[in-house]
C-alpha positions in Angstrom: -18.9 15.8 -51.5 -19.4 12.3 -50.0 -16.4 11.0 -52.0 -14.3 13.9 -50.7 -15.2 13.2 -47.1 -14.6 9.5 -47.5 -11.2 10.3 -49.1 -10.2 12.6 -46.2 -11.3 10.0 -43.6 -9.2 7.4 -45.4 -6.2 9.7 -45.3 -6.7 10.3 -41.5 -6.9 6.5 -40.9 -3.6 6.0 -42.8 -1.9 9.0 -41.1 -2.7 8.1 -37.5 -0.8 4.8 -37.3 2.0 6.3 -39.3 2.3 9.2 -37.0 2.2 7.0 -33.9 4.9 4.8 -35.4 7.1 7.9 -35.9 6.9 9.0 -32.3 9.6 8.0 -29.8 8.7 5.6 -27.0 9.1 8.4 -24.5 6.7 10.6 -26.5 4.1 7.9 -26.8 4.3 7.2 -23.1 4.0 10.9 -22.3 1.0 11.4 -24.5 -0.6 8.2 -23.1 -0.2 9.4 -19.6 -1.5 12.8 -20.4 -4.6 11.4 -22.1 -5.2 9.0 -19.2 -5.0 11.8 -16.6 -7.4 13.8 -18.8 -9.9 10.9 -18.8 -9.4 10.2 -22.5 -9.0 6.5 -21.9 -9.6 5.4 -25.5 -6.7 7.6 -26.6 -4.5 6.5 -23.8 -5.2 2.9 -24.5 -4.0 3.3 -28.1 -0.7 4.9 -27.0 -0.1 2.3 -24.3 -1.0 -0.6 -26.6 1.6 0.3 -29.2 4.2 0.4 -26.5 3.0 -2.7 -24.7 3.0 -4.8 -27.9 6.6 -3.7 -28.4 7.4 -5.1 -24.9 7.5 -1.9 -22.9 6.8 -3.0 -19.2 5.5 0.4 -18.0 2.9 0.4 -20.8 2.0 -3.2 -20.1 1.4 -2.3 -16.5 -0.7 0.7 -17.5 -2.9 -1.6 -19.7 -3.2 -4.0 -16.8 -4.5 -1.1 -14.7 -7.0 -0.1 -17.4 -8.3 -3.6 -17.7 -8.5 -4.0 -14.0 -10.7 -0.9 -13.6 -12.5 -1.0 -17.0 -11.1 2.3 -18.2 -11.6 2.6 -21.9 -12.0 -1.2 -22.2 -14.4 -3.8 -20.8 -13.3 -4.7 -17.3 -11.3 -7.9 -17.3 -9.2 -9.2 -14.4 -8.0 -12.0 -16.7 -6.5 -9.6 -19.2 -5.2 -7.4 -16.4 -3.3 -10.3 -15.0 -1.9 -11.2 -18.4 -0.4 -7.7 -18.8 0.8 -7.5 -15.3 2.6 -10.9 -15.7 4.3 -9.7 -18.9 5.6 -6.6 -17.1 6.4 -8.5 -13.9 8.5 -11.0 -15.7 10.6 -8.1 -17.0 11.2 -6.9 -13.4 8.6 -4.1 -13.3 8.1 -3.7 -9.5 4.6 -2.3 -9.5 3.4 -5.2 -11.8 5.0 -7.7 -9.4 3.1 -6.2 -6.5 -0.1 -6.0 -8.5 0.2 -9.6 -9.6 0.8 -10.6 -6.0 -2.4 -9.0 -5.1 -4.3 -10.8 -7.8 -3.0 -14.1 -6.7 -3.7 -13.3 -3.1 -7.4 -12.5 -3.8 -7.9 -14.9 -6.8 -8.7 -12.1 -9.2 -8.4 -13.1 -12.9 -6.5 -16.3 -12.0 -6.6 -19.1 -9.6 -6.0 -18.0 -6.0 -2.6 -19.0 -4.7 -0.9 -17.8 -1.5 2.3 -19.4 -2.7 2.3 -17.4 -5.9 1.3 -14.2 -4.1 4.2 -14.6 -1.7 6.6 -15.2 -4.6 5.6 -12.0 -6.5 5.5 -10.0 -3.2 9.1 -11.3 -2.6 10.2 -10.1 -6.0 8.7 -6.6 -5.4 9.9 -6.4 -1.8 13.5 -7.2 -3.0 13.2 -4.0 -5.1 12.1 -2.0 -2.1 8.3 -1.9 -2.6 7.0 -0.9 0.8 3.5 -2.5 0.6 5.0 -5.7 -0.8 7.3 -5.9 2.1 4.4 -5.3 4.5 2.2 -7.9 2.8 5.0 -10.4 2.8 5.5 -9.8 6.5 1.8 -10.5 7.1 2.1 -13.8 5.1 5.0 -14.9 7.3 3.1 -13.9 10.4 0.1 -15.9 9.4 1.9 -18.7 7.6 0.1 -18.1 4.3 1.9 -19.4 1.3 5.2 -19.6 3.3 6.4 -21.3 6.4 5.2 -19.4 9.4 8.0 -17.3 10.9 7.7 -14.3 13.2 11.4 -13.7 12.7 11.0 -13.4 8.9 7.8 -11.3 9.5 9.9 -8.9 11.7 12.5 -8.6 8.9 10.0 -7.4 6.3 8.1 -5.2 8.8 11.5 -3.6 9.5 12.1 -3.0 5.8 8.7 -1.5 5.3 8.8 0.5 8.6 12.2 2.0 7.6 10.4 3.5 4.6 7.9 5.2 6.7 4.9 2.8 6.3 2.7 3.4 9.4 1.1 0.0 9.5 4.5 -1.7 9.5 5.8 0.7 12.2 2.9 -0.1 14.4 3.2 -3.9 13.9 6.9 -3.7 14.6 6.2 -1.8 17.7 3.9 -4.7 18.8 6.6 -7.2 18.1 9.2 -5.3 20.2 6.6 -4.8 23.0 5.8 -8.5 23.1 9.2 -9.9 22.1 7.7 -11.6 19.1 10.3 -12.5 16.4 12.7 -10.0 18.0 14.2 -9.5 21.4 11.7 -7.7 23.7 12.5 -4.0 23.9 10.1 -1.5 25.4 12.3 1.3 24.1 12.1 0.2 20.5 8.4 -0.5 20.9 7.9 3.1 22.0 10.2 4.3 19.1 8.1 2.6 16.4 4.7 3.4 18.1 5.8 7.0 18.1 6.7 6.9 14.4 3.3 5.5 13.6 1.5 7.8 16.0 3.1 10.8 14.3 1.3 9.7 11.1 -2.1 9.6 12.9 -2.1 5.9 13.5 -4.8 5.5 16.2 -3.8 2.2 17.7 -0.2 3.4 18.0 -1.4 6.5 19.9 -3.6 4.4 22.2 -0.8 1.9 22.9 1.6 4.8 23.8 -1.0 6.2 26.1 -1.3 2.9 27.9 2.5 2.4 28.0 3.0 5.8 29.7 0.0 5.3 31.9 1.3 2.0 33.3 5.0 2.6 33.0 5.5 -0.6 31.0 9.3 -0.5 30.4 9.3 3.3 30.5 9.0 5.9 33.2 5.4 6.6 34.0 4.1 9.9 32.7 0.5 11.0 33.2 1.3 14.0 30.9 2.4 11.8 28.0 -0.4 9.3 28.7 -2.9 12.1 28.5 -1.3 13.4 25.3 -1.5 10.1 23.4 -4.8 8.9 24.7 -6.2 12.3 23.8 -4.9 11.9 20.3 -6.5 8.5 19.9 -9.7 9.7 21.6 -10.0 12.6 19.2 -10.2 10.0 16.5 -13.0 8.1 18.3 -11.0 5.3 19.8 -13.4 4.0 22.5 -10.9 2.5 24.9 -8.8 5.6 24.8 -11.9 7.7 25.6 -12.7 5.3 28.5 -9.1 5.5 29.9 -9.2 9.3 29.6 -12.4 9.3 31.6 -10.8 7.2 34.3 -7.8 9.4 34.5 -10.0 12.5 35.0 -12.2 10.8 37.4 -9.3 9.6 39.5 -7.1 12.7 39.0 -4.4 10.4 37.8 -1.7 12.4 36.0 -4.2 15.2 35.5 -6.3 17.5 37.6 -9.4 15.7 38.9 -12.5 16.7 36.8 -15.9 15.2 37.1 -17.0 17.2 34.1 -14.2 15.8 31.8 -14.6 12.3 33.3 -18.2 12.3 32.2 
């Protein structure tokens, strides 16, 4: 009986790699993703490994993620960075962004703003929204690149055009203050409104103040109340204070001691 069991196990061990080898790359990836989503990390790792060793960048990226989070393997930022680099060098955009993050924070390799900026630039060139935003921040702060509000504005614009609320808000600030772009209250309002529509609290607050003071736009107590109310509903302290003042003074709204309190 023991010999029979041992023989069957031997057959299985021979069959598994043979079966994997006979699968198409697409099927291996599909099964790997399915196993990963089901929490079968050991199984997913086997599928991704076969593809990654053959040079498939998406599988290399997936192994990087698994090593980064310790899923089915011992957590290792160093190995994650190795796999991300292999995929990034083949133009895999998510790997370029991930490697940029690892250089930015010094995870698994020596921290380098210059290298972070380089990989963000590669990913940004392929339209990666967060890479565009992070690169804008680096130009704004002069980290790893020569400080330039103009370049920061370019990358904020690219990210904002894809609907990234953080970039829309920052671009609104740039247009409000004339930083890196020609000052334009109208454009500031436009980008603040885009971010505010996504629930971005600071954008809502800034719109409230703009309409309250009439900074480059026609004053509107009604709109000020609307946007300050949105920010206040999310717990923004300054918005709540300004709402209280508006109700106390009856500015743009009916005077109300109860609401002012």
